[in-house]
C-alpha positions in Angstrom: 95.4 99.8 92.5 94.4 97.5 89.7 93.8 93.7 89.8 96.9 91.9 90.7 98.0 89.4 87.7 102.2 88.8 88.5 103.9 88.9 92.3 107.3 89.6 92.8 109.0 87.6 95.6 111.2 89.1 97.6 113.0 86.4 99.6 115.5 83.0 98.6 115.1 79.8 99.7 112.5 77.5 101.0 110.5 80.6 101.5 110.8 81.6 97.9 109.2 78.5 97.1 106.2 77.7 99.1 105.4 81.5 98.3 105.8 80.6 94.4 103.7 77.1 94.4 100.9 79.2 96.2 100.6 81.9 94.1 101.2 79.2 90.7 97.9 77.7 92.7 95.7 80.6 92.4 97.3 81.1 88.6 99.2 84.4 89.6 102.9 85.0 87.3 105.8 84.8 89.6 108.8 87.0 89.6 111.9 86.6 91.2 114.8 87.9 92.6 118.4 86.7 93.6 121.9 87.7 94.6 125.1 86.3 92.6 125.6 83.5 95.5 122.3 82.3 94.4 122.3 82.2 91.5 121.1 77.9 90.8 118.2 78.1 93.2 115.6 76.2 92.5 112.2 78.8 92.8 114.4 80.7 90.0 113.6 77.9 87.1 109.9 77.7 88.5 109.3 80.9 87.9 108.0 83.6 85.5 111.2 85.1 85.7 114.2 86.2 87.2 116.1 89.5 88.6 119.1 89.9 89.6 119.0 93.1 92.3 123.4 92.6 93.7 126.0 90.3 95.6 125.6 87.9 98.1 126.1 90.3 101.0 121.9 90.7 102.4 122.8 94.5 102.5 123.4 94.7 99.0 120.7 92.1 97.4 118.0 91.3 100.3 117.9 94.6 101.9 118.2 97.2 98.7 114.8 98.3 98.4 115.6 100.5 96.2 117.6 97.1 93.8 113.6 95.6 94.7 111.4 98.5 94.2 113.7 98.9 90.4 112.7 94.9 89.8 109.1 95.4 90.0 109.7 97.7 88.1 111.5 96.0 85.2 110.0 92.9 85.6 106.3 95.2 85.6 104.9 93.0 88.9 101.2 94.3 90.3 102.2 93.0 93.9 105.6 92.5 95.9 105.5 89.5 97.9 108.9 90.0 101.1 108.5 86.4 102.7 109.8 86.1 106.5 112.5 88.6 107.7 114.7 90.7 105.3 112.1 93.8 104.1 109.4 91.9 105.6 108.9 94.4 109.0 110.2 97.2 106.9 107.5 100.2 107.6 109.8 101.9 105.5 110.1 99.4 102.1 105.8 98.6 102.7 105.1 102.6 102.1 107.9 102.3 98.9 106.4 100.1 97.5 102.6 101.4 98.4 104.0 104.5 97.1 105.1 103.4 94.1 102.4 102.1 92.7 102.9 98.1 93.9 100.4 96.2 96.3 103.1 95.1 99.4 102.1 91.6 100.5 101.3 91.7 104.2 100.3 94.6 107.2 100.1 98.1 106.9 103.2 100.3 107.0 101.9 101.8 110.0 101.1 98.0 112.0 104.7 96.7 110.7 106.3 100.5 112.3 104.8 99.3 115.1 104.7 95.5 115.6 107.9 95.1 113.0 109.6 96.9 116.1 109.9 94.7 119.2 111.0 97.9 121.0 107.7 99.8 120.6 105.3 96.6 120.5 106.3 95.9 124.2 106.2 99.5 125.3 102.3 99.5 123.4 101.2 96.5 125.4 102.8 97.7 128.5 100.7 101.3 128.5 97.6 98.9 128.0 98.1 97.0 131.1 99.6 93.1 130.1 102.1 92.2 131.5 105.5 91.8 129.5 108.9 90.2 130.7 111.0 92.5 132.6 113.8 93.5 130.7 116.0 96.6 129.3 115.6 98.6 125.9 117.2 101.5 126.7 120.6 102.5 124.4 123.8 100.2 125.3 126.5 102.8 126.1 128.9 100.4 127.6 130.5 97.6 129.0 129.7 98.7 133.2 126.5 100.6 131.6 124.8 97.3 131.0 126.5 94.7 133.6 124.7 97.6 136.1 121.6 97.4 134.7 121.3 93.3 133.8 122.4 92.6 137.7 118.8 94.6 138.8 117.2 92.4 135.8 118.6 89.2 137.1 120.7 86.2 135.1 119.9 84.3 132.8 119.0 87.5 130.2 118.9 86.8 126.6 119.8 89.7 124.2 117.2 89.9 121.2 117.8 92.5 118.1 114.6 95.0 117.5 114.2 94.3 113.9 112.8 91.0 112.5 113.3 87.7 113.6 113.5 83.6 112.5 116.2 84.1 115.9 118.7 85.9 113.8 120.8 88.4 116.7 119.3 86.6 119.7 121.4 85.8 122.9 121.6 83.5 125.7 123.4 85.0 128.8 124.0 82.9 131.5 126.9 84.7 133.2 127.9 88.7 133.7 131.4 87.6 131.6 129.1 86.6 128.8 127.8 89.4 129.0 129.8 92.0 126.3 130.7 89.9 123.6 127.0 88.4 123.5 125.6 92.4 123.0 128.3 93.1 120.3 128.1 89.7 118.6 124.1 89.7 118.5 124.0 93.5 117.4 126.4 92.0 114.2 124.5 89.4 113.1 120.7 91.6 113.3 122.9 94.5 111.3 123.6 91.7 108.7 120.6 89.6 108.6 118.2 93.3 109.3 120.2 96.4 108.7 119.5 97.3 112.4 122.1 96.8 114.9 119.8 98.3 117.5 119.0 95.1 120.5 117.2 94.9 123.8 117.4 92.6 127.2 114.5 90.6 129.0 114.8 88.1 131.9 115.0 84.3 129.7 113.1 82.2 130.7 114.0 78.9 129.7 111.0 76.4 130.3 108.1 78.9 128.5 104.9 78.1 127.8 104.7 79.3 124.1 100.5 80.4 123.1 100.4 82.2 120.0 97.5 83.6 117.8 97.6 83.9 113.4 95.5 86.6 112.7 95.0 87.0 108.7 93.2 90.2 107.6 92.1 91.4 104.7 92.7 94.9 104.5 89.0 95.9 104.5 88.3 95.4 107.8 87.9 92.0 107.8 89.7 89.6 109.8 89.9 85.8 110.9 91.7 84.0 113.9 93.5 80.2 114.3 
């Protein structure tokens, strides 16, 4: 691929502003996309170019892969930065970027396919003999079916969207009477945010210790951790 000189930021709000500032500091030109309801966002005024990709609902704009690829072609950029959420963990989109001649600023599509899907990620970790939080990641077919399964796990549980992140598509369930409505609510939110309504269930840990390690790789075999 050719040298990167211009980047398309396929996100909005604070995420887009931070990405734009970093890109400018590194000397890149920046094109941004926006939905009709985001036309007055600050980062658009700071961008070298701004392109409308559709109406307000995310599924018609920030989750519209074809519209974002078309915007990248129109702006003649070299790379696409998806930010967080939306298409950032969509392996299909990452692959389409590469196939269309744009660098995808993020993990390799194969890595996203595994780690961007929380169920696949858990299955991989479990296959390596690493303990995981008890839960259920199969199909949810009825209220009675899932009640029986969750009863075995034990309350409280948490319903989580398989795709995406940022706390969207998540519901804590303390009692059986809350279970079905929480699942439906999480599915609806996940569908709107990530274009995928699949959810899974885990035992809820009320006071866990959170240990996170950030890893950065250059795509050429070198990586560092923080």
